[in-house]
C-alpha positions as a Markdown table, in Angstrom:
| # | Residue | x | y | z |
|---|---|---|---|---|
| 1 | Met | 31.5 | -19.6 | -34.5 |
| 2 | Ser | 34.4 | -21.4 | -33.2 |
| 3 | Lys | 35.1 | -22.6 | -29.6 |
| 4 | Met | 37.6 | -19.7 | -29.1 |
| 5 | Ser | 36.5 | -17.6 | -26.2 |
| 6 | Thr | 34.0 | -14.8 | -27.0 |
| 7 | Leu | 35.5 | -11.2 | -26.3 |
| 8 | Leu | 32.4 | -9.1 | -27.8 |
| 9 | Glu | 28.8 | -10.2 | -27.5 |
| 10 | Ile | 26.1 | -8.2 | -28.7 |
| 11 | Gln | 22.2 | -9.3 | -28.1 |
| 12 | Asn | 19.0 | -7.7 | -29.4 |
| 13 | Leu | 20.7 | -4.2 | -30.1 |
| 14 | Asn | 18.1 | -1.9 | -31.3 |
| 15 | Val | 19.3 | 1.9 | -32.1 |
| 16 | Ser | 17.0 | 4.5 | -33.8 |
| 17 | Tyr | 17.4 | 7.8 | -35.2 |
| 18 | Gly | 13.9 | 9.4 | -34.6 |
| 19 | Ala | 11.5 | 7.2 | -36.5 |
| 20 | Ile | 14.4 | 5.5 | -38.4 |
| 21 | Lys | 15.3 | 2.2 | -37.0 |
| 22 | Ala | 19.2 | 1.8 | -38.0 |
| 23 | Leu | 19.5 | -1.5 | -35.9 |
| 24 | Lys | 17.0 | -4.0 | -35.1 |
| 25 | Asn | 17.7 | -6.7 | -32.7 |
| 26 | Val | 21.3 | -7.2 | -33.9 |
| 27 | Lys | 23.2 | -10.2 | -32.5 |
| 28 | Ile | 26.8 | -10.6 | -33.2 |
| 29 | Glu | 29.8 | -12.1 | -31.5 |
| 30 | Val | 33.6 | -11.4 | -31.7 |
| 31 | Lys | 36.1 | -14.1 | -30.7 |
| 32 | Glu | 39.3 | -13.6 | -29.1 |
| 33 | Gln | 42.3 | -13.5 | -31.8 |
| 34 | Ser | 40.0 | -13.4 | -34.7 |
| 35 | Ile | 38.8 | -11.1 | -37.4 |
| 36 | Thr | 35.1 | -10.8 | -37.7 |
| 37 | Ala | 33.6 | -8.8 | -40.6 |
| 38 | Ile | 30.5 | -6.7 | -41.1 |
| 39 | Leu | 29.5 | -6.5 | -44.6 |
| 40 | Gly | 26.8 | -4.6 | -46.3 |
| 41 | Ala | 25.6 | -1.6 | -48.6 |
| 42 | Asn | 25.8 | 2.0 | -47.4 |
| 43 | Gly | 23.0 | 2.7 | -45.1 |
| 44 | Gly | 22.8 | -0.6 | -43.8 |
| 45 | Gly | 23.6 | 0.3 | -40.2 |
| 46 | Lys | 27.3 | -0.9 | -40.2 |
| 47 | Ser | 28.7 | 2.4 | -38.9 |
| 48 | Thr | 26.1 | 2.9 | -36.2 |
| 49 | Leu | 26.8 | -0.7 | -35.1 |
| 50 | Leu | 30.3 | 0.6 | -34.5 |
| 51 | Lys | 29.5 | 3.7 | -32.9 |
| 52 | Lys | 27.3 | 2.0 | -30.4 |
| 53 | Ile | 29.9 | -0.4 | -29.5 |
| 54 | Ser | 32.6 | 2.3 | -29.0 |
| 55 | Gly | 29.6 | 4.5 | -26.9 |
| 56 | Ile | 29.3 | 7.1 | -29.4 |
| 57 | Val | 25.6 | 6.5 | -29.9 |
| 58 | Asp | 22.7 | 5.4 | -27.5 |
| 59 | Ala | 20.6 | 2.4 | -27.8 |
| 60 | Gln | 16.9 | 2.0 | -27.2 |
| 61 | Ser | 17.4 | -1.7 | -26.0 |
| 62 | Gly | 20.0 | -4.7 | -26.1 |
| 63 | Glu | 23.1 | -5.5 | -24.6 |
| 64 | Ile | 26.7 | -5.4 | -25.1 |
| 65 | Ile | 29.1 | -7.5 | -23.2 |
| 66 | Phe | 33.1 | -7.0 | -23.7 |
| 67 | Asp | 35.4 | -9.4 | -21.9 |
| 68 | Gly | 32.8 | -10.5 | -19.4 |
| 69 | Glu | 31.5 | -6.9 | -18.5 |
| 70 | Asp | 28.5 | -5.1 | -19.6 |
| 71 | Ile | 29.5 | -1.8 | -21.4 |
| 72 | Thr | 26.2 | -1.0 | -22.8 |
| 73 | Lys | 25.7 | 2.3 | -21.2 |
| 74 | Met | 29.6 | 3.3 | -20.3 |
| 75 | Ser | 30.8 | 6.4 | -21.7 |
| 76 | Pro | 33.3 | 6.3 | -24.9 |
| 77 | Glu | 36.1 | 7.2 | -22.7 |
| 78 | Lys | 35.5 | 4.2 | -20.1 |
| 79 | Ile | 35.0 | 2.1 | -23.4 |
| 80 | Ala | 38.5 | 3.1 | -24.8 |
| 81 | Asn | 40.1 | 2.4 | -21.3 |
| 82 | Lys | 38.7 | -1.0 | -21.6 |
| 83 | Gly | 40.5 | -1.9 | -24.7 |
| 84 | Ile | 38.2 | -1.2 | -27.3 |
| 85 | Ile | 39.7 | 1.1 | -29.7 |
| 86 | His | 37.8 | 2.6 | -32.7 |
| 87 | Val | 39.6 | 3.8 | -36.0 |
| 88 | Pro | 37.0 | 5.6 | -37.8 |
| 89 | Glu | 35.9 | 6.2 | -41.4 |
| 90 | Gly | 37.7 | 8.9 | -42.9 |
| 91 | Arg | 40.9 | 8.5 | -40.7 |
| 92 | Gln | 40.2 | 11.7 | -38.6 |
| 93 | Ile | 44.0 | 12.2 | -38.2 |
| 94 | Phe | 45.1 | 15.6 | -36.7 |
| 95 | Gly | 46.6 | 17.2 | -40.1 |
| 96 | Asp | 48.6 | 20.0 | -38.2 |
| 97 | Leu | 50.5 | 17.6 | -35.9 |
| 98 | Thr | 53.4 | 15.4 | -36.9 |
| 99 | Val | 53.0 | 11.8 | -37.5 |
| 100 | Leu | 54.8 | 11.2 | -34.3 |
| 101 | Glu | 52.5 | 13.4 | -32.4 |
| 102 | Asn | 49.6 | 11.7 | -33.8 |
| 103 | Leu | 50.8 | 8.3 | -32.7 |
| 104 | Met | 51.6 | 9.6 | -29.2 |
| 105 | Ile | 48.1 | 10.8 | -29.0 |
| 106 | Gly | 47.0 | 7.1 | -29.5 |
| 107 | Ala | 49.0 | 6.2 | -26.6 |
| 108 | Phe | 47.0 | 8.2 | -23.9 |
| 109 | Thr | 45.1 | 4.9 | -22.8 |
| 110 | Ala | 48.2 | 2.6 | -22.9 |
| 111 | Lys | 48.8 | 0.8 | -19.7 |
| 112 | Gly | 51.6 | -1.4 | -18.4 |
| 113 | Gly | 50.9 | -5.2 | -18.8 |
| 114 | Asp | 52.2 | -8.8 | -19.8 |
| 115 | Val | 53.3 | -9.4 | -23.2 |
| 116 | Pro | 54.6 | -12.7 | -25.2 |
| 117 | Met | 58.2 | -12.2 | -25.9 |
| 118 | Lys | 57.5 | -12.8 | -29.4 |
| 119 | Asn | 55.7 | -9.4 | -29.5 |
| 120 | Val | 58.5 | -7.5 | -27.7 |
| 121 | Phe | 61.3 | -5.8 | -29.4 |
| 122 | Pro | 65.2 | -7.0 | -28.3 |
| 123 | Gly | 65.9 | -3.6 | -27.4 |
| 124 | Ile | 63.1 | -3.4 | -24.9 |
| 125 | Ile | 64.2 | -6.5 | -23.3 |
| 126 | Lys | 67.8 | -5.8 | -23.2 |
| 127 | Gln | 66.8 | -2.7 | -21.0 |
| 128 | Lys | 65.1 | -4.9 | -18.2 |
| 129 | Asn | 67.1 | -5.5 | -14.8 |
| 130 | Gln | 68.9 | -8.8 | -14.2 |
| 131 | Glu | 66.3 | -9.9 | -11.9 |
| 132 | Glu | 63.5 | -9.5 | -14.6 |
| 133 | Leu | 65.7 | -10.9 | -17.4 |
| 134 | Asp | 66.2 | -14.3 | -15.0 |
| 135 | Arg | 62.2 | -14.6 | -15.0 |
| 136 | Ile | 62.1 | -14.7 | -18.9 |
| 137 | Asn | 62.7 | -17.8 | -20.6 |
| 138 | Lys | 64.6 | -16.6 | -23.7 |
| 139 | Asp | 64.1 | -20.0 | -25.4 |
| 140 | Asp | 60.1 | -19.8 | -25.4 |
| 141 | Gln | 58.7 | -17.2 | -27.8 |
| 142 | Asn | 55.5 | -17.2 | -25.8 |
| 143 | Ser | 57.2 | -16.5 | -22.3 |
| 144 | Ile | 55.8 | -13.7 | -20.6 |
| 145 | Val | 57.5 | -10.2 | -20.4 |
| 146 | His | 55.8 | -7.6 | -18.0 |
| 147 | Leu | 56.1 | -4.2 | -19.5 |
| 148 | Thr | 55.8 | -0.9 | -17.7 |
| 149 | Lys | 53.5 | 1.6 | -19.3 |
| 150 | Lys | 56.7 | 3.7 | -20.8 |
| 151 | Glu | 58.1 | 0.4 | -22.0 |
| 152 | Met | 54.8 | -0.6 | -23.5 |
| 153 | Ile | 54.5 | 2.8 | -25.3 |
| 154 | Lys | 57.9 | 2.4 | -26.7 |
| 155 | Asn | 57.4 | -1.0 | -27.8 |
| 156 | Asn | 54.2 | -0.2 | -29.4 |
| 157 | Leu | 55.7 | 2.6 | -31.2 |
| 158 | Leu | 58.5 | 0.2 | -32.7 |
| 159 | Arg | 55.7 | -2.1 | -33.5 |
| 160 | Val | 54.0 | 0.5 | -35.6 |
| 161 | Tyr | 57.2 | 1.5 | -37.1 |
| 162 | Asp | 57.8 | -2.4 | -38.2 |
| 163 | Tyr | 54.3 | -2.6 | -39.5 |
| 164 | Phe | 54.5 | 0.8 | -41.5 |
| 165 | Pro | 58.2 | 1.8 | -42.1 |
| 166 | Val | 57.0 | 4.8 | -44.0 |
| 167 | Leu | 55.6 | 6.2 | -40.8 |
| 168 | Lys | 58.9 | 6.4 | -39.2 |
| 169 | Glu | 60.7 | 7.7 | -42.2 |
| 170 | Arg | 58.0 | 10.3 | -41.9 |
| 171 | Lys | 57.7 | 10.8 | -38.2 |
| 172 | Asn | 58.7 | 14.6 | -38.2 |
| 173 | Gln | 56.2 | 15.6 | -41.0 |
| 174 | Val | 52.9 | 17.0 | -40.3 |
| 175 | Ala | 50.2 | 14.3 | -41.1 |
| 176 | Leu | 48.5 | 16.4 | -43.7 |
| 177 | Ser | 51.5 | 16.1 | -46.2 |
| 178 | Leu | 50.8 | 12.1 | -46.1 |
| 179 | Ser | 48.9 | 10.5 | -49.0 |
| 180 | Gly | 45.6 | 8.9 | -48.3 |
| 181 | Gly | 47.3 | 5.3 | -48.0 |
| 182 | Glu | 49.9 | 6.8 | -45.5 |
| 183 | Gln | 47.0 | 8.6 | -43.5 |
| 184 | Gln | 45.1 | 5.3 | -43.2 |
| 185 | Met | 48.2 | 3.8 | -42.0 |
| 186 | Leu | 48.8 | 6.3 | -39.5 |
| 187 | Ala | 45.1 | 6.0 | -38.2 |
| 188 | Ile | 45.7 | 2.5 | -37.8 |
| 189 | Gly | 49.0 | 2.9 | -36.2 |
| 190 | Arg | 47.6 | 5.6 | -33.7 |
| 191 | Gly | 44.8 | 2.9 | -32.7 |
| 192 | Leu | 47.4 | 0.3 | -32.1 |
| 193 | Met | 49.5 | 2.7 | -29.7 |
| 194 | Ser | 46.9 | 2.0 | -26.9 |
| 195 | Thr | 47.5 | -1.8 | -26.9 |
| 196 | Pro | 43.9 | -2.4 | -27.7 |
| 197 | Lys | 42.1 | -5.8 | -26.8 |
| 198 | Leu | 39.9 | -5.3 | -29.7 |
| 199 | Leu | 40.5 | -3.0 | -32.7 |
| 200 | Ile | 37.5 | -1.6 | -34.8 |
| 201 | Leu | 38.1 | -0.7 | -38.2 |
| 202 | Asp | 35.5 | 1.2 | -40.2 |
| 203 | Glu | 36.3 | 1.1 | -43.9 |
| 204 | Pro | 39.9 | 1.0 | -44.0 |
| 205 | Ser | 40.1 | 0.7 | -47.8 |
| 206 | Leu | 37.9 | 3.6 | -48.4 |
| 207 | Gly | 39.2 | 5.7 | -51.4 |
| 208 | Leu | 42.6 | 3.8 | -51.6 |
| 209 | Ala | 44.6 | 2.3 | -54.3 |
| 210 | Pro | 44.2 | -1.2 | -54.8 |
| 211 | Leu | 48.1 | -2.1 | -54.3 |
| 212 | Ile | 47.7 | -0.1 | -50.8 |
| 213 | Val | 44.6 | -1.9 | -49.9 |
| 214 | Lys | 46.4 | -4.9 | -50.3 |
| 215 | Asp | 49.2 | -3.9 | -47.9 |
| 216 | Ile | 47.0 | -2.8 | -45.3 |
| 217 | Phe | 44.9 | -5.9 | -45.4 |
| 218 | Gln | 47.9 | -8.0 | -45.1 |
| 219 | Ile | 49.0 | -6.1 | -41.9 |
| 220 | Ile | 45.3 | -6.6 | -40.5 |
| 221 | Lys | 46.0 | -10.3 | -41.2 |
| 222 | Gln | 49.3 | -10.3 | -39.3 |
| 223 | Leu | 47.8 | -8.2 | -36.4 |
| 224 | Lys | 45.1 | -11.2 | -36.2 |
| 225 | Glu | 48.0 | -13.8 | -36.3 |
| 226 | Glu | 49.9 | -12.0 | -33.5 |
| 227 | Gly | 46.7 | -12.2 | -31.0 |
| 228 | Leu | 44.6 | -9.3 | -31.7 |
| 229 | Ser | 41.0 | -9.2 | -32.1 |
| 230 | Ile | 39.6 | -7.2 | -35.0 |
| 231 | Leu | 36.2 | -6.1 | -35.9 |
| 232 | Ile | 36.2 | -4.6 | -39.3 |
| 233 | Val | 33.4 | -2.8 | -41.6 |
| 234 | Glu | 34.0 | -3.0 | -45.2 |
| 235 | Gln | 32.2 | -2.4 | -48.5 |
| 236 | Asn | 35.2 | -4.4 | -50.2 |
| 237 | Ala | 33.6 | -7.8 | -49.3 |
| 238 | Leu | 35.7 | -10.1 | -51.3 |
| 239 | Gln | 39.0 | -8.7 | -49.9 |
| 240 | Thr | 37.8 | -8.7 | -46.3 |
| 241 | Leu | 36.5 | -12.3 | -46.2 |
| 242 | Lys | 39.7 | -13.4 | -47.5 |
| 243 | Ile | 41.3 | -12.5 | -44.3 |
| 244 | Ala | 38.2 | -12.5 | -41.9 |
| 245 | Asp | 37.2 | -15.9 | -39.9 |
| 246 | Tyr | 33.8 | -15.1 | -39.5 |
| 247 | Gly | 31.4 | -12.5 | -41.1 |
| 248 | Tyr | 27.9 | -11.0 | -40.9 |
| 249 | Val | 25.8 | -9.3 | -43.6 |
| 250 | Leu | 23.9 | -6.2 | -42.2 |
| 251 | Gln | 21.0 | -4.8 | -44.4 |
| 252 | Val | 18.8 | -2.1 | -43.6 |
| 253 | Gly | 19.7 | -2.6 | -39.9 |
| 254 | Asp | 19.0 | -6.2 | -39.9 |
| 255 | Ile | 21.4 | -9.4 | -39.9 |
| 256 | Val | 20.4 | -11.2 | -42.9 |
| 257 | Lys | 23.2 | -13.5 | -43.3 |
| 258 | Glu | 26.4 | -15.0 | -41.1 |
| 259 | Gly | 28.7 | -17.6 | -41.3 |
| 260 | Leu | 32.1 | -18.8 | -41.6 |
| 261 | Ser | 34.1 | -16.6 | -44.3 |
| 262 | Lys | 35.3 | -19.5 | -46.3 |
| 263 | Thr | 31.4 | -20.2 | -46.7 |
| 264 | Leu | 30.2 | -16.7 | -47.4 |
| 265 | Ile | 32.8 | -16.2 | -49.8 |
| 266 | Asn | 31.1 | -18.9 | -52.0 |
| 267 | Asp | 27.6 | -17.9 | -51.1 |
| 268 | Pro | 25.8 | -17.3 | -54.6 |
| 269 | Glu | 23.5 | -14.5 | -53.1 |
| 270 | Leu | 26.3 | -12.8 | -51.4 |
| 271 | Ile | 28.4 | -13.2 | -54.6 |
| 272 | Glu | 25.7 | -11.6 | -56.8 |
| 273 | Ala | 25.3 | -8.5 | -54.2 |
| 274 | Tyr | 28.4 | -7.8 | -53.0 |
| 275 | Leu | 31.5 | -9.8 | -54.1 |
| 276 | Gly | 31.6 | -9.3 | -58.1 |
| 277 | Lys | 33.2 | -12.4 | -58.7 |
């Protein structure tokens, strides 16, 4: 992979369900400000890998290092508080709650912190006191703005509405009334509300119309360009490799292939097995 800093490193990870070995000595890296793809057929171990990173399942052996810290045996709650946010397959929204209520549930791990000015909405900056405004270089979009927790949540909500305007239009509707594509947008938006360091997406295109998939993948690419690190599991290999920086192919628990996305997308074996080009 590139020389960017490693955010997530997995070494020799083994996960079993009884006699079934779901993951076998898996090794992967996720670099900062990148999209890393995990590809493969159903039953290959992709979702198990994401569940282990999030602390949902146990491992028999191996190590997971996130942002320089060993999280292998941490609880899901602690892992989420470290900044790993998992958007699960099937969306799993709260159908009886409104869109806004679903989004605010996602803000439970949000904290105050420093944000580049380019990622802060003008209305948030205008509310700062004069002393804080004097410290901000308004001519430099990378100038750092410190946001309180309340400001961070408000800024995150504005960002989610900017990415997915339909969620703002329907913020007072119950989530169950949304279409499948809108529910996927809501699931991703809920994940973004917590200001993740690493956003994990499990099959975000599952069951969606091609035009909706295109829109969602464009937003995923935009999130990376704005500095977010993303780990994505997908069966839609071609679409995923078009936006990813690096990819791994997981087959029956083994990493059988890895490389830069621009290389994998032209790999003859991968084309035949997954890409359908």
